[in-house]
C-alpha positions in Angstrom: 20.7 17.2 24.6 18.7 16.2 27.8 18.2 12.3 28.3 14.7 11.5 26.7 14.3 14.6 24.6 14.1 12.2 21.6 10.8 11.7 22.2 8.9 14.9 21.2 11.5 15.8 18.7 12.0 12.4 16.8 10.3 9.2 16.0 11.7 6.0 15.5 8.7 3.4 15.1 9.4 -0.5 15.6 6.7 -2.4 13.6 6.5 -5.8 12.0 6.7 -5.5 8.2 3.3 -6.6 7.5 4.6 -8.3 4.4 6.7 -11.2 3.0 9.8 -9.5 2.0 12.2 -10.0 5.2 11.2 -13.3 5.8 11.4 -14.4 2.1 15.0 -12.9 1.9 16.3 -14.6 5.2 16.7 -10.9 6.8 16.0 -10.0 10.5 15.8 -6.1 10.3 14.4 -3.7 7.7 15.5 -0.2 7.7 12.7 1.7 6.6 13.4 4.9 4.6 10.1 5.8 2.9 6.4 5.0 2.9 4.2 4.4 -0.2 2.0 7.0 -1.5 -1.7 5.7 -1.2 -4.4 6.3 -3.5 -8.1 4.9 -2.8 -10.9 5.1 -5.1 -14.4 4.1 -5.6 -15.8 3.2 -9.1 -19.3 2.7 -10.1 -20.1 1.6 -13.5 -23.8 1.5 -14.3 -24.7 -0.5 -17.6 -28.5 -2.1 -18.4 -29.8 -5.0 -16.2 -31.3 -7.7 -18.9 -32.1 -11.4 -19.0 -29.0 -13.5 -19.3 -30.9 -16.0 -21.4 -32.5 -13.5 -23.6 -30.2 -10.7 -24.3 -27.5 -11.3 -27.1 -24.0 -10.5 -26.1 -23.7 -7.6 -29.0 -26.8 -5.9 -27.3 -25.5 -6.1 -23.8 -24.3 -3.0 -21.6 -22.8 -5.4 -18.8 -21.5 -3.5 -15.8 -19.8 -6.6 -14.5 -18.4 -7.0 -17.8 -16.9 -3.4 -17.8 -16.0 -4.1 -14.3 -13.8 -7.0 -15.0 -12.1 -5.3 -17.9 -11.1 -2.5 -15.6 -9.7 -5.0 -12.9 -7.5 -6.8 -15.8 -6.3 -3.2 -16.9 -5.0 -2.3 -13.7 -2.9 -5.6 -13.3 -1.9 -5.8 -16.9 -1.9 -2.1 -18.3 -0.5 -0.1 -14.9 1.1 -2.9 -12.6 2.8 -4.7 -15.3 3.7 -1.8 -17.1 5.5 -0.4 -14.0 6.3 -2.9 -11.5 6.7 -0.6 -8.8 2.6 0.4 -8.6 0.6 -2.3 -6.9 -3.3 -2.3 -7.5 -5.8 -4.1 -5.5 -9.5 -4.4 -6.0 -10.3 -5.5 -2.8 -14.6 -5.1 -2.7 -17.0 -5.5 -5.4 -20.7 -5.2 -5.6 -22.7 -6.2 -8.5 -26.7 -5.3 -8.7 -29.1 -6.9 -9.0 -26.8 -9.6 -8.0 -28.8 -12.6 -9.5 -27.6 -15.4 -11.3 -29.9 -15.0 -14.4 -29.6 -11.1 -14.7 -26.9 -9.1 -16.6 -25.4 -6.9 -13.8 -27.0 -3.2 -14.1 -24.4 -1.9 -12.1 -20.9 -2.7 -10.5 -19.1 -0.7 -7.3 -15.9 -1.5 -6.3 -12.9 0.1 -5.0 -9.3 0.6 -5.8 -6.1 0.4 -3.6 -3.2 1.9 -5.6 0.1 2.6 -3.9 3.7 3.5 -5.3 6.7 5.0 -3.2 7.0 7.7 -6.2 4.6 10.5 -6.5 5.2 10.9 -10.2 4.4 7.7 -10.7 1.4 7.6 -8.7 -0.3 10.4 -10.7 0.5 8.6 -13.9 -1.2 5.4 -12.8 -4.2 7.7 -11.7 -4.6 9.4 -15.1 -4.5 6.0 -16.7 -7.5 4.9 -15.1 -9.3 7.9 -15.8 -8.4 7.8 -19.5 -9.3 3.7 -19.6 -12.7 4.6 -17.7 -13.4 7.0 -20.8 -12.6 4.4 -23.0 -14.6 1.8 -21.3 -17.6 4.1 -21.4 -17.6 4.4 -25.2 -16.9 0.8 -25.7 -19.4 -1.0 -23.6 -22.4 1.9 -23.8 -21.8 2.1 -19.5 -21.7 5.3 -17.4 -18.9 5.4 -15.2 -17.8 7.6 -11.8 -15.1 7.8 -9.8 -14.8 9.1 -6.1 -11.5 9.6 -4.3 -12.0 7.9 -0.7 -8.3 8.8 0.4 -5.0 10.1 -0.8 -1.7 10.3 0.7 1.8 11.4 -1.1 4.6 9.2 -0.5 6.7 9.8 2.5 10.7 9.9 2.6 12.2 9.4 6.2 14.6 11.5 7.9 18.1 10.5 6.2 20.1 11.1 9.4 17.6 9.1 11.6 17.3 6.4 8.8 21.2 6.3 9.0 20.9 5.9 12.5 18.8 2.8 12.5 21.0 1.2 9.9 24.2 1.7 12.0 22.4 0.3 15.0 21.5 -2.8 12.7 25.0 -3.3 12.1 26.0 -2.9 15.6 23.5 -5.7 16.6 25.0 -7.4 13.8 21.7 -8.4 12.2 20.9 -9.2 8.5 19.2 -6.2 7.1 18.1 -4.1 4.1 16.9 -0.7 3.0 13.5 -0.7 2.2 10.0 1.1 1.6 7.0 0.5 4.0 4.0 -0.5 1.6 1.5 -0.1 4.6 0.4 3.2 6.6 2.0 3.7 9.6 1.9 6.7 12.4 5.3 7.4 11.2 3.7 8.6 8.0 1.9 11.2 9.9 4.7 12.2 12.5 7.3 12.8 9.6 5.1 15.8 8.4 6.3 17.6 11.7 9.0 15.9 12.8 12.1 13.5 12.0 10.8 9.9 11.8 12.0 6.5 10.7 10.8 3.1 10.9 12.4 -0.3 11.7 10.9 -3.7 10.6 11.0 -7.3 12.0 9.6 -9.9 9.8 6.4 -11.6 10.3 5.2 -15.3 9.2 4.1 -15.4 5.7 3.8 -11.6 5.8 0.4 -11.9 7.7 -1.0 -8.9 9.9 -4.4 -7.7 11.3 -5.3 -11.6 11.5 -5.3 -14.2 14.4 -2.3 -16.2 12.1 -0.1 -13.0 12.5 3.2 -14.2 14.1 6.7 -13.0 14.8 9.4 -15.0 16.5 10.5 -13.9 20.2 13.9 -13.4 18.9 12.9 -11.3 16.1 11.1 -9.2 18.5 13.9 -8.9 21.0 16.3 -8.0 18.2 13.9 -5.3 16.7 13.5 -4.0 20.3 17.4 -3.9 20.4 17.9 -1.9 17.2 15.2 0.5 18.6 17.0 1.2 21.9 20.6 1.5 20.1 19.1 4.0 17.3 17.8 6.0 20.5 21.1 5.6 22.4 22.9 6.8 19.0 21.0 9.7 18.8 21.2 10.9 22.4 25.2 10.5 22.2 25.3 13.0 19.1 26.5 16.5 20.3 23.9 19.1 20.5 
């Protein structure tokens, strides 16, 4: 194997974790063996806007209340039912957005992630069924629009094992783990062997001015990356 030929044929990626697990467990390196599947949806619930003071509860078709019920279901009916599935509502907009008016519409997003495709599909099905129930119970109309969908990625076992061996050589405290965020390696894995190395970040904060990783952790991660490359180059063709 020609030195440097790892570049077009294999892709070990070094990154901060973007989460709190390594820091919380006092670990220095994450050996990433998979990447979660991601499902993004935009949900729109349409009810009837009416005066907040003159419309009895029994006669309301409150889009805001319906949205709140679905948001609670994501946590209590999906994430608690299956702890591996993560659900997040990151944006929400109510109309007409007035303090004394029952919301006539609610539009919000769902970010759902799971390292297992079967579980992710199960969770998507649960949302569809709950929306049907919600429409009937609250007298509202609902629609869902898929914004993005990526299947889970399992990284190359040989390359992952090399990262693990490099972590041992560097005498680091490490663990195998999935990635909860999307990365370039997710796309490269479709066409070439890929794996990832995580280093801890302070409080799991990323994409933020407060993002911080200790210099020693950065150097240690770079050493594990270098050792991974050298281990792969040393293997016979």
